[in-house]
N, C-alpha and C positions, 0 to 999 in steps of 0.2 A: 605744599604748593598752594598759592592763593588762587581762588576762583577768579576768572576774568570774565568781564561782561562787556558787551558793546553798549553804546549809549541807548539804543533801542531796548536792549534787555534790561538795562538799568531802569528805564521808565516803566517797563512791564512789571518789574519786581516791586516798584513803588506804587503801581496802579494809577499812574498819571500819564498824561500826554507829554510828548517831547517838548512842546511849547511851554507847558506848565512848569516842567522841571528846569528847562533852560531859563525861564523867567525867575524862578526861585534862586538859582545859582547866580544870575546876574544881579538880582536885588541884594544878595549877600556879598557881592564883590568878589565872587570866586572866578577863577579863570574859566573862560568860555569853553564849553565842551562842544566842539563842532560835530555836526552830523557827518557821516562818512561821505566822501566824495567832494567835500568842500576844500578849497585851497587851505593848506596847512592843517588838514585833518589828522586826527590821531589814528593809529593802526586799528584794524578791525576788532581786535581784542585788546583791551587795555585794563590793567589791574587797578588803575586809579578809580575806575568806575565801581569796582567792588568796594573800595573804601567809601565812596560816595553813597552807596546804597543805604547803609545804616544811618548815615548823616541825613540824607534826603528823607528817609522814612521818619526820622525824629522830627524834622521840620514840618512834614505833612501832618504828623500827629498833633503837633502844637497848633498848627493852623486849624485843624479840625476842632480843637478846643477853643477856637476864637482868640488865640494869642496873636496880637498884632505883629505883622512882619517887622515893624520898626523895633519892637522889643526883642524879637528873635535876633535881628541884626546887631542890636546893642549887646546882647548876651554873647553872641559870636565874637564880637570885637573884644569884649572883656576877657573871654577865654583865651584869645590869641595874646593879649597883653600879659595875662598870668603865665602862659607858656613861655613867652619871650623872657620874662623876668626870672623864670626858673631855668632859662637857657636851653629849653627843649629844642629851639630852632637850630641849635648847633649840632644836633644829633642827626638831622636829615638834610639832604641836599635838594629834595624835590620842592617845587613851588607850593605844593600843598602839604608841607611837612606836618601841619597841625591835624591832618586827617589820617596820618599813618597808622594810628592805633584805633581808628574808628570802629572797626569790626570786632574788636576784642570785647570779651565779656568778663564779668567778675569784679570784685572789689568795688561795688557800687558807691560806697562812701568815699572812695579815692578818685572817682572818675568825674570829669567835667561832663555836663549834660549833652551838649551838642557834638563836640569833637570826640567824646568818649575817652579822652586821654586820661590814663592813670598817672596822677601826679606823684604817687609814691607815699602819700600820707593822707589821712582823712582831711578833706577840703575845709572842714569847719574846725580843725584843730588849731591850737595856738603855736604849735611847734612845726616849723617848716624846714625841710632839708632841701636846699636848692641843688640842682645838678651841677656838675663840673662843666665848665665852658671849654669845649674842645674846638670850637669854631674860631676862625680868624675874623675879627671884626675891625671895622674902621674905627680908629681912635676918635673919641669925642673930646671936646674942649673940657667938659665937666663929666664927672662920673654920674651914673644913674642915680645913686643915692643923693648926690649933691643937687640933682635936678628934681628931687622929690619922688623918684621911683621907689616903690616899696611893695614887695610882693604881698605882704599882709594887708595893706591898704587896698591893693587891687583885688585880692580875694574877698575882702569884706564887701567891696562894691559889687563884685560878681554875685556873692551870696545874697545880698539884699535884692538884686534884680531877679535872681533865681527864685527866691521866696515869693516875690510878687507874681511871677509867671506860674509857679506851682499852685498858688492860691487861686489863680484864674482857672487852671485846669481842674482843680477840685470843685470850684463853683460851677463849671460847665459840665462836669461829669453826669449829674442827674438829668440834665437836658439832653445830653447825648444818649444816655440809656433810654430815656423816653422816646427819642427819635428812632432808636434801633428797635424798640418794642413796637412802635407804630409801623415801621417798615415790615417787621415780621408778620404783623396782623394783616397788613394790606397785601403783601406779596405772597403770603402763605407759607 
């Protein structure tokens, strides 16, 4: 059974205020998570928040390493494109289907960074096994392949941006370690 969190508990788990978390979600184009009591609010306990916890913690960690929010948003968009090309969106009916595996662990080489989605193969491999499409989709005039959609190309674009972001994290790591050491000395 999945652990359920209120929005307030989600923010506590992430160590950030509700305003900060809501602004992050809004900046990334995620559905607004309303506070309790607002019109159209979600139930007091909502399992979607549990999936958001790992996601938000990852975003906060990247921001702590001074990764620009624009790059994080771009990486998030690229992950969703990859997942759609792999037809993962056909497996879930929720508006946040891309976060459904966010809390899962393991197979680090097969998981996308932000969503944590296990794509079923090493993301840097040249062999890709797309998922079967069980969803009903509106027919397009041209097929995805005819319009230039290609999962390998999307993954390559994702991997280039991921490498840039991880280089930034590695560059900022010594600065963060120095700041933590300074705080330890000052605060005792």
